N, C-alpha and C positions, 0 to 999 in steps of 0.2 A: 308246244302246251307254251301258255304266257301267264304269267302272274303280273296283274293290272290293279287292281282295286285296294282301297286301303283297309275294306274289311277281310281279315284275314280268314283262310278257308282251312280249319282244322278236322280233316279227312276222319279220324278217330271217333270225332263227337258225332259222327252224322249217324241220323236215324231216319230220315223223312225226306224223300227225293223229290220236290216239286215239279214237273217236267211239261212245258208249255208243247202242243203237238204241233202245230202250223210252223213249217220253216225249220223245228228242229227235230221231229222224228221222220218228216219227209220233205221231198220237193214239191211246194204247195203255194206258195206264194207267185213265184214265176208263172205257172199254171192257172192260178187265180187271173193273172192280169192278161193273161193269154185268152181266157175264157170271158173276160171282159170286154178285150176288142172284138172278140167274134160275135159276141152277143150285141155290141154295138152296132156293128155290119148289119146285123138281121133288123134289127131295130128300124135303120135306116131305109132299108130294102120294103118294109112292111108297111112303115107309117107313109113312105112316099104312095104305095097303092093306095092308100085313102085319102091321102091329103090332095089338094089341089096343085101343090106344086112339090117337086121332087125335095126330098131331105138329107143334105148330105151327110157324111158318116163326122165330117169336123164338127158340124153343129149337134149332131146327137152327141158327139164325145163333150164338146163344150159344155151342153146341158149337162151331162152325166157327172162332171167334175164338179160344177155348180149344186146338183141335188144333194151329193156327197158331201159337202161342207156343210149344207144348208141340214142335214142329216145329222152331222158330228156335234153341230150346234144347238140343236132340239133334244137332241140324247148324249149329253157330256159325260164320259165315263158310264152309259148306261149299255146293255148288251143291243138294245136297239140301231144304236149307231153302227154295229156291223151287220145288220140283217140287210142282206141282197135282196131278198124277195121285195121289202120294203123300198129300196132304195130303187129299185126298176119301176114298182108300181109309182111310184112318184115322178120319176121320170115321165111314162106313160102318160100320167094323166099331165103334164107340164106340157109336153108334144101336143096334146090333145087340145089343150086351151090355145096356146099362141099358134097352131096350124089349124085349127079348126075343124080337124078331124075326128070322126066318131072312132073311137078304139074299142073293139068288142072287151069286156069287162076279163075274159077267159083267155086275153093277149097275156097275161102277165105269166101265165101257166105255159105258155108256149116260149116263153122267153127264158124262162127260169129252165125249161127244157133244152135249149139249146146251151145257156149256161154250164150246165151241169153236163152234159157230152162232152163237151172240150174241155173241160176240168178233170173228168173221168179218165179222160184218155192222154192225160200227160201227167196228171198227180201220182206219186209212188213214194212207197219209204225209201228211206236210202239203205244200201245193202246192209250196214251192219245195225239197223234199226233193232231187229227181233231179238239177235243175240244179244246185244248188249241190254237191252231190256230184262230178257231172261235171267242174266247172268246177277244183275244189280238186281233183282226181286228177290233174290234168294239171299240178299245182304241186309237190303232196307225195306221199308215200306216203298212201295212207288206210285205216288199221285198222278195223272198226267190232267192238265189244266188246260180249259182253252176259252176264249173270248167269245167262240162262236155260240150262237142260239142251239137247245136243243136239236133242232132238227139238223143244221147243217152240222154239228160238231158228229152227230150220230154217221152221217154219210160220211166223213172224212174218216173216222175213223176203221168204217170197213173199209172204204178205200185202201188205209195203210195196213190193214190185215192186224188189226192190235185186237188180242183176246182177253178177257178178264182171268183172273188168277192166272195165266200165262206170262203176259206182258205186264200188269200193272193190277194192285189193288183197289183201286176207285180211277172214274172217271166222269172231271165235273164240269159242265160249263157254266158258262157267265150265267146264263138263263135260269138255272136253278139255282141261284145264289141269292134271286131277285134283281132290283134295277141298280146293278152294281157290276162295273171290269174293272180289268187291269190296265193302268196302275192307280189304284187306289188302298189307303190302308182299309177303308171299309169292307172291301175285297178281299184282303187277307185276314181280317176279323172274320168275316162269313164265312171264308174256306176254311179257316180253324176249327169254326164251329160246325162244319159239316161233316170234316174228317172225325173230329173226335165222337160225333154221335153215330158214324155210320160204321166206324171202324170200333168205338168202345175202346178209344186209347187217349191218352192225355196226351196233347202236341206241344211241346217246349221248343218256340221258335229258333232258340239257340243250338238246336238240334237238328235244322231243316236245312236245303239248300234249294235255292231256285232255279233251275235250268231253263235256259232259252236261247232264242235268237234275236231278239227284238231289243237295242238298247234301252230305246223310249217306251218300252211295254214291261217287257218281264225282267230287265235288269233294274229299272226303275223302281219297279214294284220292291224288287228285294231290299237297295238302298232305303226307300223310305219306311220299310218295316224293321230294319236294322239284320237284316236276313242276308249269308254269302249268298255268293252267285257264281254260275258259269255260264259263261256265254259261248253258245254253239255257233261259230261263223259259218253259215249255209245260206244257199238262198237267195232271196231277195235282198235281206240284211247284209247278206255276208263282208262288202266291203263298207258298210255305213260305221263312219266312226263316232265317237260319242260325242255329244253335243257338251257335256258339262259332267261335272263328279257326279251327279246322280244317276248317269247313264255306264259310269265305270265298273265294269264285273271285276270281280274277285278274282277270277282264271277264265282266259279266253283260250279255247280249241277249235281246230279246223276239221276235226271229225268225232263223229257222237262215241265211237268206242272208245277214244280217250277216257271217257270217263270213267272206263274199270281201272284206268292207272291211277283216280283221284279215289274213288269208293269201292 
C-alpha cells in the first residue's frame, strides 16, 4: 500500500464506496484487447472474401484506430465513445466504402459475436473480488460504476459474477446517467443524484471514496470532484504512471483485498 495524493483519506469518515468495474474488480481490459485483435482478424478475412482484393489485418487495425479516434472526438465524455458495436459498425461502413464491397447489415452481429466469445473466454473476476465486496458491503454502501453502456455493463457484471445485495447496493452504467461519463463533474453530479434517488439517502461527497484502476478516468474524476481515491494497480493500467497531479490517487494498492485494511 502506498500513500500518494495530497487529498488525505480519512477511513473512519467513509460511508460510500464508488467502485469502478473494468480492471478494478476483474481482469477485463487485457481480454478486451485480445477480443479486439481477434475481431480485427475476423473482419479482415470476411471482407477479403467480398472485396476485389484482400484486406490485411494491418489495414483493418489502422482503420480501427482511426475510427476509435473519430468516435472519441464525436462523443467527448459521452457514453457512445465506448460503444463497441457502434465502433465496429463505423469500421465496416468505412471498409465497405473504401473497398467498394457490399457488407451485409447483419455482419456487425457476427463481428460482435466473435468479440464477445473471445472476451468471455478470457475475462475473469480477481480471486479476492467476491469476498472483498461482501466484507465491504457489511461496513459501507457499495456502488459499482462503469463507463460501459447498459448492455455491455450488464454482460460484464454477469461474467464477473457480481450479485445485487450480496456484492453491491447499486450498479450504475454511464448510459443510465445520460450523455456523460467519467471523468467529468457533470457525471459525478448525476451519479450523486441517482444514488440519492435510488437508495433514499443523502450523499456527502466528503464521506465518499472513488476506487478504480485508471489514473486518467477514475482518479482524475475523484480529484476533479474533491473526493479521496484509491487506485487498484491491476490489469492494463497496472504500470501506468500519473501524467499530472490530477491523476495521482490518495492511496495505491496492488491487490483488491487491501481495501479491507483501509475500510
